[in-house]
N, C-alpha and C positions, 0 to 999 in steps of 0.2 A: 222857742222861735221868736217870740216877742222880744225877749231879752237880747238875743243875738242881733235882731234888727235895730233895737234901740242903741246898742253899743256901736254898731256900724254907723248909725246916724250921728252919734256923738263924735265919732272919728271924722266923719264927713262934714261936721258942722251944721247938720240939718235937724238935729234933735237936741233937746235939753238933757242935762244930767238928771239922774233919777235915783232915788233910794226907795226900795220896797221894804216894808216891815210886815211880816206875815207869819202865819202858822199853817203848816202843811197837814193834810190828812196823813195817815200812816203810809209811808213809802220809803224806799231805799233809792239813793243815787249811787251810780257806779262811776268811779274814776278810771283813768287809763290803766291803772295797775290792778284793777279788780279781776279776780278769777272766779268764774261761776261756781266752782267747787267750794269756794270759801264761804258762800252764802248757805248756811245750814238750814235755814227756815225761810223759804221764799213765799211767805203767806201774804206779803204786801207787794204792790207793783214795784218794778225796778226801772229807773230812768237813767239813761246814759247822760252824764253831766258834762262830758268833754273837759274835765279838769283832771289834775293829777290825783293820785291817791287810790284808795280801794273803795269799799262800800261804806256809806254813811246812812244811818237811820234818821228820818225826820218824822215828827208826829205831833199830836195834840199836846199842848203845854210847853212845847219847845218853840221859842220865838226865833225867827230867822230874819236876818237883814241881808239884802242884796244891794250892793252899792255899785252904781254905774257912773263913774266919774272920768273926766279927762285928766289923767295923771300928769300930762305934760303941762297943764295950766299951773 
């Protein structure tokens, strides 16, 4: 929710661009093509990511970068 609000603020010109560098606890994100039957071992929480694709695992040791930029600039 914070990321979506930040992106909307960037679009509106009321928020600065932002880059997050982080490491998630064990979890899955599900994209718009994810089918629940494809997830064979749902031992970690699943979060709807609102992106394309299927399931993606994120966890300790995996560095993640989320980039929120105004690409029109």
